C-alpha positions, 0 to 999 in steps of 0.5 A, spaced: 502 834 880 501 836 887 499 843 886 494 841 880 486 843 881 484 837 878 489 832 880 487 834 887 479 833 885 481 826 883 485 824 889 478 826 893 482 832 896 477 837 893 470 835 893 466 834 885 460 831 883 463 825 880 458 823 874 464 818 871 470 814 873 474 808 870 482 806 871 484 812 866 479 818 867 475 822 871 469 826 870 465 831 874 460 837 873 463 843 872 462 849 878 460 854 873 456 851 867 456 854 861 450 850 859 445 846 862 449 840 861 457 842 863 461 837 864 469 836 865 473 829 862 480 829 865 485 824 864 487 821 871 495 821 869 497 829 869 498 832 862 498 840 861 494 840 855 493 837 848 500 840 846 503 835 851 499 829 849 506 826 847 507 825 854 500 821 854 500 814 852 495 813 846 490 808 850 489 814 855 487 820 851 483 814 847 479 813 854 478 820 854 474 820 847 470 814 849 469 817 856 465 823 852 461 818 848 459 815 854 457 820 858 453 824 853 449 817 853 449 817 860 446 824 860 441 824 855 445 828 850 440 825 844 440 831 839 447 832 839 453 836 844 459 840 843 466 838 845 471 843 848 479 843 849 482 849 851 489 849 849 494 855 853 493 862 855 491 864 848 485 860 849 483 861 856 485 854 859 484 856 867 487 850 869 493 847 866 491 839 866 488 837 859 480 836 860 475 836 855 468 840 856 462 836 854 456 842 853 450 840 851 443 839 854 440 846 849 441 848 842 447 851 843 450 858 839 452 856 832 459 861 834 463 858 839 466 865 841 
């Protein structure tokens, strides 16, 4: 999508701190981290949110989740990590491109809100 922030990051039009990339997935450090480790994992194919995953191939979604595990290992998140995907305006999804937040590197709050 031409006006999508994350599509522009994938294309290299907007700089990011890449931590992982394969043929289906791109991952980079969040510019406003909410934990010592805060990485966004996004499919290269534009899908607006989890509500629209019928527009994705199952292999693309699985690739995102496999990348989460690989990145967590790469980042040394041995004691655990949280994976979050905000879906829609009520969940405060700020960029309409499916993405998964990996949060870790410290003891996270018991409550998510």
